[in-house]
C-alpha positions as CSV (number, residue, x, y, z in Angstrom):
1,M,0.0,0.0,0.0
2,I,1.0,3.6,-0.5
3,N,-0.3,5.9,2.1
4,S,-0.5,9.7,1.9
5,D,0.5,10.2,5.5
6,T,4.2,10.9,5.1
7,L,4.8,11.4,8.9
8,L,3.5,7.9,9.8
9,Y,6.1,5.8,11.6
10,G,5.4,2.1,11.9
11,I,1.8,1.0,12.3
12,S,0.7,3.3,15.1
13,N,-1.9,5.9,14.0
14,Y,-2.2,4.1,10.6
15,N,-5.4,5.2,8.8
16,A,-6.5,3.1,5.9
17,Q,-8.6,6.1,4.6
18,K,-5.3,7.7,3.7
19,N,-4.2,4.9,1.4
20,V,-3.6,6.2,-2.1
21,I,-3.4,2.7,-3.6
22,V,-3.4,-0.8,-2.3
23,F,-2.1,-3.7,-4.5
24,E,-0.7,-7.2,-4.1
25,T,2.8,-8.1,-4.9
26,H,4.9,-11.1,-4.0
27,P,8.3,-10.9,-2.4
28,H,11.2,-12.8,-3.9
29,F,14.7,-13.7,-2.9
30,S,17.5,-11.4,-4.0
31,N,21.1,-12.5,-4.4
32,R,22.2,-9.0,-3.5
33,F,22.2,-8.0,0.1
34,Y,20.6,-4.6,0.9
35,E,21.9,-3.2,4.1
36,S,19.1,-0.6,4.3
37,L,15.6,-0.3,2.9
38,T,16.2,0.7,-0.8
39,F,13.8,2.1,-3.3
40,D,14.8,1.9,-7.0
41,I,12.8,3.3,-9.8
42,D,13.6,2.3,-13.4
43,V,11.9,4.8,-15.7
44,V,10.8,3.1,-19.0
45,P,9.0,5.0,-21.7
46,N,5.8,6.4,-20.2
47,N,6.0,4.0,-17.2
48,A,8.2,2.8,-14.4
49,N,9.3,-0.3,-12.6
50,V,9.6,0.1,-8.8
51,Y,11.8,-2.2,-6.7
52,I,11.7,-2.2,-2.9
53,S,14.6,-4.2,-1.3
54,W,15.8,-5.0,2.1
55,E,18.3,-7.6,3.2
56,N,17.8,-10.4,0.6
57,T,14.1,-9.7,0.0
58,Q,12.7,-7.7,-2.9
59,V,9.3,-6.8,-4.2
60,S,8.7,-5.1,-7.5
61,F,5.7,-3.7,-9.4
62,K,5.1,-1.7,-12.5
63,V,3.6,1.7,-12.6
64,D,1.6,2.4,-15.8
65,T,0.8,6.0,-16.7
66,Q,-1.1,7.7,-19.4
67,I,1.6,10.3,-20.0
68,D,2.0,9.4,-23.6
69,K,-1.7,9.6,-24.3
70,D,-2.1,12.8,-22.3
71,S,0.9,14.4,-24.0
72,K,-0.3,13.5,-27.5
73,E,-3.8,14.8,-26.7
74,F,-2.4,18.1,-25.4
75,I,-0.2,18.5,-28.5
76,E,-3.2,17.8,-30.8
77,R,-5.6,20.0,-28.9
78,N,-3.4,23.0,-28.1
79,L,-0.3,23.1,-30.3
80,L,-1.1,21.7,-33.6
81,T,-4.2,23.9,-33.6
82,D,-2.1,27.0,-32.6
83,K,-4.2,27.6,-29.5
84,S,-1.1,28.2,-27.4
85,S,1.0,31.4,-27.5
86,N,3.8,29.8,-25.3
87,S,6.8,29.1,-27.5
88,E,8.3,26.8,-24.8
89,E,5.2,24.5,-25.1
90,Y,5.9,24.0,-28.8
91,A,9.6,23.4,-28.2
92,T,9.0,21.0,-25.4
93,A,6.5,19.1,-27.6
94,A,9.1,18.9,-30.4
95,E,11.6,17.6,-27.9
96,Y,9.1,15.0,-26.8
97,Y,8.8,13.6,-30.3
98,Y,12.5,13.9,-30.9
99,Y,13.5,11.9,-27.9
100,L,10.9,9.2,-28.6
101,N,12.2,9.2,-32.2
102,K,8.7,9.3,-33.4
103,D,6.8,11.7,-35.6
104,L,9.9,13.7,-36.5
105,D,7.9,15.6,-39.1
106,K,5.6,16.7,-36.3
107,A,8.6,17.6,-34.2
108,L,9.9,19.8,-37.0
109,L,6.5,21.5,-37.4
110,L,6.3,22.2,-33.7
111,I,9.9,23.6,-33.4
112,D,9.1,25.8,-36.4
113,K,6.1,27.1,-34.5
114,A,8.3,27.7,-31.4
115,L,10.8,29.6,-33.6
116,A,8.1,31.7,-35.1
117,K,7.1,32.8,-31.6
118,S,10.6,33.3,-30.1
119,N,14.1,33.4,-31.5
120,E,15.6,31.2,-28.7
121,A,19.0,29.7,-29.4
122,W,18.1,26.3,-28.1
123,Y,15.1,26.1,-30.5
124,Y,17.7,26.4,-33.4
125,R,19.8,23.7,-31.8
126,Q,16.7,21.5,-31.4
127,K,15.7,22.0,-35.1
128,I,19.2,21.2,-36.2
129,D,19.1,18.0,-34.1
130,I,15.8,16.9,-35.6
131,L,17.1,17.6,-39.1
132,E,20.2,15.6,-38.4
133,K,18.2,12.7,-37.1
134,Q,16.2,12.9,-40.4
135,K,19.4,13.0,-42.3
136,K,18.4,16.3,-43.9
137,Y,22.0,17.6,-43.8
138,Q,21.6,20.5,-46.2
139,Q,18.6,21.9,-44.2
140,A,20.6,21.4,-41.0
141,I,23.4,23.5,-42.5
142,D,20.9,26.2,-43.5
143,V,19.4,26.3,-40.0
144,S,22.9,26.3,-38.5
145,N,23.8,29.4,-40.6
146,L,20.5,31.1,-39.5
147,A,21.4,30.3,-35.8
148,I,24.8,31.9,-36.3
149,E,23.1,35.1,-37.8
150,A,20.7,35.1,-34.8
151,N,23.6,34.8,-32.4
152,Q,25.3,37.8,-33.8
153,K,22.2,39.9,-33.2
154,R,21.9,38.8,-29.5
155,T,22.3,41.5,-27.0
156,D,21.8,39.2,-24.0
157,W,25.0,37.2,-24.7
158,T,28.6,38.2,-24.1
159,E,31.0,38.0,-27.1
160,K,32.6,35.0,-25.6
161,I,29.3,33.1,-25.4
162,K,28.5,34.1,-29.0
163,L,31.9,32.8,-30.2
164,Q,31.5,29.5,-28.3
165,S,28.0,28.9,-29.7
166,N,29.1,29.9,-33.2
167,D,32.2,27.6,-33.1
168,T,30.0,24.7,-32.1
169,L,27.6,25.5,-34.9
170,K,30.5,25.7,-37.4
171,K,31.8,22.3,-36.3
172,R,28.3,20.9,-36.8
173,I,28.2,22.4,-40.3
174,E,31.5,20.7,-41.2
175,S,30.2,17.4,-40.0
176,F,27.0,17.8,-42.0
177,K,29.0,18.7,-45.1
178,K,31.0,15.4,-44.6
179,Q,27.7,13.5,-44.4
180,L,26.6,15.1,-47.7
181,L,29.7,13.8,-49.4
182,K,29.1,10.2,-48.4
C-alpha cells in the first residue's frame, strides 16, 4: 500500500482512509544483500518499474501512466491547432517527439512554431538535431547558418558566449558537409 501520511512511523496511527493505492505483490529472494531499505525506480518509456529491497528480499511492481496519451492529446488539442501562445510548449513538444524518435515531421513542425514565436538559441539547436536525425543535412546546414546570424544579433550574450556557440555550430556544419559527401 502507498499511504499519503508521510509522517507515519510504523503502524501506530495508521489510517486506511489515507491509502492512495493498495495492491498485491509477491516478495522474492535477491542474491544481492541490501543493508538498508532501498527504493529503486527504473523509468521506462511512459511508465516505471519500482523495486523495494531490504536484506535479501525484494518486491517489485510496474507503474503504468497515461503520460504518452495525455501528451499527445495536449499537443493535438493545443499546439497543432495553434491555441497556445507559449513558445516553450511548442519546443517541449518537439523535444518529446525527438527523444521518442517518433513523428519527427511533427517535431519539425512544432519547433518551427516555437521559432516563429521566439528566436531562442536552443530552438535552433533543437531544429538542427531533428534535421540531423532525419538525415536532412543541407537543411541542417541552412538552419545552423541562421542560428549563427541570430547569435550575432543577440544583446543578452557576451561576445565569448557568441563565439563559443558559433564555433559549435560551425563544427556541426562541417560534420553535415561530410555527411553530404558520403
